[in-house]
C-alpha positions in Angstrom: 0.0 0.0 0.0 2.9 2.4 0.8 4.3 2.0 -2.7 0.9 2.5 -4.2 0.4 5.6 -2.1 3.8 7.0 -3.0 3.1 6.4 -6.7 -0.3 8.1 -6.5 1.3 11.1 -4.7 4.1 11.3 -7.3 1.5 11.2 -10.1 -0.6 13.8 -8.5 2.3 16.3 -8.1 4.1 15.5 -11.3 2.4 18.2 -13.5 3.2 20.9 -10.9 6.7 19.7 -10.5 7.2 19.9 -14.3 5.8 23.4 -14.3 8.2 24.5 -11.5 11.0 22.9 -13.4 10.2 25.1 -16.4 10.5 28.2 -14.2 13.9 26.9 -12.8 15.2 26.4 -16.4 14.8 30.1 -17.3 17.9 31.3 -15.4 19.7 28.2 -16.7 18.9 29.2 -20.3 20.1 32.7 -19.6 23.3 31.5 -18.0 24.3 29.3 -20.9 23.3 31.9 -23.5 25.9 34.3 -22.2 28.7 31.9 -21.4 31.8 32.6 -23.6 32.0 29.2 -25.2 31.2 28.0 -28.7 28.7 25.4 -27.4 26.9 27.7 -25.0 24.1 28.7 -27.4 23.6 25.1 -28.4 23.0 24.2 -24.7 20.8 27.3 -24.2 18.7 26.2 -27.1 18.2 22.7 -25.7 17.4 24.1 -22.3 14.6 26.0 -24.0 13.5 22.9 -25.9 13.4 21.0 -22.6 11.3 23.7 -21.1 8.9 23.6 -24.0 8.6 19.8 -23.7 7.7 20.1 -20.0 5.0 22.5 -21.1 3.5 19.7 -23.1 4.1 17.0 -20.5 2.6 18.8 -17.5 -0.7 19.3 -19.4 -0.6 15.7 -20.7 -0.1 14.1 -17.3 -2.7 16.5 -15.7 -5.3 15.4 -18.3 -4.4 11.7 -18.2 -4.5 11.4 -14.4 -7.1 14.2 -13.8 -4.7 15.9 -11.4 -5.6 19.5 -11.9 -4.8 22.0 -9.2 -5.3 25.7 -8.7 -1.6 26.2 -8.2 -0.9 24.5 -11.6 -3.7 26.5 -13.3 -2.0 29.7 -12.0 1.7 28.8 -12.6 1.5 27.0 -15.9 0.6 30.1 -18.1 2.9 32.2 -16.0 5.8 29.8 -16.6 5.0 29.8 -20.4 5.0 33.6 -20.6 8.1 34.0 -18.5 10.0 31.5 -20.7 9.0 33.1 -24.0 9.4 36.7 -22.8 12.9 36.0 -21.4 14.0 34.2 -24.5 12.8 37.0 -26.8 14.5 39.7 -24.7 17.9 38.0 -24.7 17.5 37.4 -28.5 16.6 41.1 -29.0 19.6 42.2 -26.9 21.8 39.9 -29.0 20.5 41.2 -32.4 18.8 44.6 -31.7 17.2 45.1 -35.1 13.9 46.9 -35.8 12.1 43.9 -37.1 13.2 41.8 -34.1 12.0 44.6 -31.8 8.6 44.7 -33.5 8.1 41.0 -33.3 9.2 40.9 -29.6 6.9 43.8 -28.8 3.9 42.2 -30.6 4.3 38.8 -28.9 4.9 40.1 -25.4 2.3 42.8 -25.8 -0.3 40.2 -26.9 0.5 38.1 -23.9 -0.1 41.1 -21.5 -3.3 42.0 -23.3 -4.8 38.5 -23.3 -3.8 37.9 -19.7 -5.6 41.2 -18.7 -8.6 40.2 -20.8 -8.9 36.8 -19.2 -8.6 38.3 -15.7 -11.3 40.8 -16.5 -13.5 38.1 -18.0 -13.0 35.9 -15.0 -14.2 38.8 -12.8 -17.4 38.9 -14.9 -17.9 35.1 -14.6 -17.3 34.8 -18.4 -13.9 33.1 -18.3 -14.9 30.5 -20.9 -15.5 33.2 -23.6 -11.7 33.6 -24.1 -10.6 29.9 -23.9 -7.6 28.9 -26.1 -8.4 28.9 -29.7 -6.8 26.7 -32.4 -5.0 29.7 -33.9 -3.4 30.3 -30.5 -2.1 26.7 -30.5 -0.7 27.0 -34.0 0.9 30.3 -33.0 2.6 28.6 -30.1 4.1 26.0 -32.3 5.6 28.6 -34.7 6.7 30.7 -31.8 8.5 27.9 -29.9 10.2 26.6 -33.1 11.3 30.1 -34.1 12.8 30.8 -30.7 14.6 27.5 -30.7 16.1 28.2 -34.1 17.1 31.7 -33.1 18.8 30.5 -29.9 20.7 27.9 -31.8 21.8 30.5 -34.5 24.5 28.5 -36.2 23.9 27.1 -39.7 23.1 23.4 -39.8 24.6 21.8 -42.9 23.1 23.9 -45.7 20.3 25.4 -43.6 20.4 29.0 -42.5 19.0 28.3 -39.1 18.9 31.8 -37.8 17.2 33.2 -40.9 14.6 30.4 -40.8 14.0 31.3 -37.2 13.4 34.9 -38.1 10.9 34.0 -40.8 9.1 31.7 -38.4 9.1 34.4 -35.7 7.5 36.9 -38.1 4.9 34.3 -38.9 4.3 33.8 -35.2 4.0 37.5 -34.7 1.3 37.7 -37.5 -0.6 34.8 -35.9 -0.2 36.5 -32.6 -2.0 39.6 -33.9 -4.7 37.4 -35.5 -5.2 35.3 -32.3 -5.5 38.5 -30.3 -8.2 39.7 -32.7 -10.0 36.4 -32.3 -10.0 36.7 -28.5 -11.0 40.4 -28.5 -13.8 39.7 -31.0 -15.2 37.0 -28.7 -15.1 39.4 -25.7 -16.3 42.5 -27.6 -20.1 41.9 -26.9 -19.3 42.2 -23.2 -17.0 45.1 -23.6 -19.8 47.1 -25.3 -22.0 46.8 -22.2 -22.3 49.9 -20.2 -20.7 50.0 -16.8 -22.9 50.7 -13.8 -21.8 53.2 -11.1 -21.3 50.5 -8.6 -19.1 48.5 -11.0 -17.1 51.7 -11.8 -16.5 52.2 -8.0 -15.2 48.6 -7.8 -12.8 49.2 -10.6 -11.6 52.3 -8.9 -10.9 50.3 -5.7 
């Protein structure tokens, strides 16, 4: 029974442990990115890939074993946004071009906007209106792949890895804008409603 209980407890906490691991990997990714070795960006890239894999695995295990928690629901999207924002900032610092800045601002700005929108919708009891759409998932695939390529940077055989990463990042930025439009369009009917004086006072508080 003890081994069964231990296995059950481990299964229950595994999704949250993977999410916490993803947060821990952020400073590891930064450290390797700035180390003065030829292989440092290669390792930084794979740390980011490992963090991206944990993002898939924590959701997979949570759904498989029905081990959802409020802590996980809070930390999982925070870990995702921190990982992506950190990677984009160090990449922008490494290659401070106008197009890189625009893509970074669009992606991070979208995350802030949608997070604020979801919080506002949750206060209205309409959280389900802004659930993740398919375009958001497709955007995430392009975004994670692009960042991985940009972190790696070096050409692989005949493939210009960094340039491919830039193209994928611009596609991700375009999908980011479109997904934000989808979410805002879904929430717009509620946004058009007039605010009562009592609700305005609550906002002021």
